[in-house]
C-alpha positions in Angstrom: -2.9 -9.0 -8.6 -3.0 -10.4 -5.1 0.6 -11.4 -5.4 1.4 -7.7 -5.8 -0.5 -6.9 -2.6 1.5 -9.6 -0.8 4.7 -8.1 -2.1 3.5 -4.7 -0.8 2.8 -6.3 2.6 6.3 -7.8 2.7 7.9 -4.5 1.7 5.9 -2.8 4.4 7.2 -5.3 7.0 10.7 -4.7 5.8 10.2 -0.9 6.0 8.9 -1.3 9.6 12.0 -3.3 10.5 14.4 -0.8 8.9 12.6 2.2 10.4 12.6 0.6 13.9 16.4 0.1 13.7 17.1 3.6 12.4 14.4 5.6 14.2 13.0 3.5 17.0 9.4 2.9 17.9 8.3 6.3 16.5 9.8 5.4 13.1 8.3 1.9 13.1 4.8 3.3 13.7 5.3 5.9 11.0 6.5 3.3 8.5 3.6 1.1 9.4 1.2 4.0 8.8 2.6 4.7 5.4 2.9 1.0 4.3 -0.6 0.0 5.4 -2.0 3.2 3.8 -0.8 1.7 0.5 -1.5 -2.0 1.2 -5.2 -1.6 2.3 -6.4 0.3 -0.8 -4.4 -2.0 -3.1 -6.0 -5.0 -1.5 -9.5 -3.5 -1.9 -8.7 -2.6 -5.5 -7.6 -6.2 -6.2 -10.7 -7.6 -4.6 -12.9 -5.3 -6.6 -11.2 -6.3 -9.9 -11.5 -9.9 -9.0 -15.2 -9.6 -8.3 -15.8 -7.7 -11.6 -13.8 -10.3 -13.5 -15.8 -13.2 -11.9 -19.1 -11.5 -12.6 -18.5 -10.3 -16.2 -15.6 -12.5 -17.3 -13.3 -9.5 -17.9 -12.5 -6.2 -16.3 -13.2 -3.1 -18.4 -10.8 -0.2 -18.8 -13.3 2.1 -17.1 -13.5 -0.2 -14.0 -9.7 -0.3 -13.9 -9.2 3.5 -14.2 -12.0 4.3 -11.7 -10.6 1.7 -9.2 -7.1 3.1 -9.6 -8.4 6.7 -9.0 -10.2 5.6 -5.8 -7.1 3.7 -4.7 -4.9 6.8 -5.1 -7.4 9.0 -3.3 -7.7 6.4 -0.5 -3.9 6.3 -0.1 -3.8 10.1 0.2 -6.8 10.1 2.6 -5.2 7.4 4.8 -2.0 9.4 5.0 -3.8 12.5 6.0 -5.7 10.4 8.6 -2.4 9.0 9.9 -1.0 12.5 10.3 -4.2 13.6 12.2 -4.3 10.6 14.5 -0.5 10.3 15.1 0.9 13.8 15.1 4.4 12.5 16.1 5.1 11.0 12.7 8.7 10.7 11.7 8.8 11.9 8.1 11.9 10.0 7.1 10.4 6.7 8.3 7.0 7.6 6.6 8.8 8.1 3.3 10.7 4.8 3.7 7.5 3.0 4.3 5.7 4.8 1.4 8.4 4.3 -1.1 9.1 0.6 -0.3 5.3 -0.2 -0.4 4.7 1.6 -3.6 7.8 0.3 -5.4 7.2 -3.3 -4.4 4.7 -3.6 -7.3 7.7 -3.3 -9.7 8.8 -6.8 -8.6 5.3 -8.4 -9.0 6.2 -9.7 -12.4 8.9 -11.9 -10.8 6.3 -13.8 -8.8 4.9 -16.8 -10.6 1.4 -18.0 -9.7 
């Protein structure tokens, strides 16, 4: 699970670089806001599942579904917060950061631990 978070972090850094080239500093900040709005809740979710697994030996479906719900709600909340704190967001760069960070999990199966 932590490998998926590291892949998201790498995709976020890639999105920041792409957005900086295409849209400048404003785009880089926007992509960073979107990417880190995905990475932080995913990292917290992974840590929570890791703690549950260490405590009980296995993670339950209820814990997974509840954690995923809070992760999605946190992503939406952080995106709203980013819009409120940085009203000069570049929407194209924000979408690049969001899509790359969210789709990085599709390649998590390629990483061997």
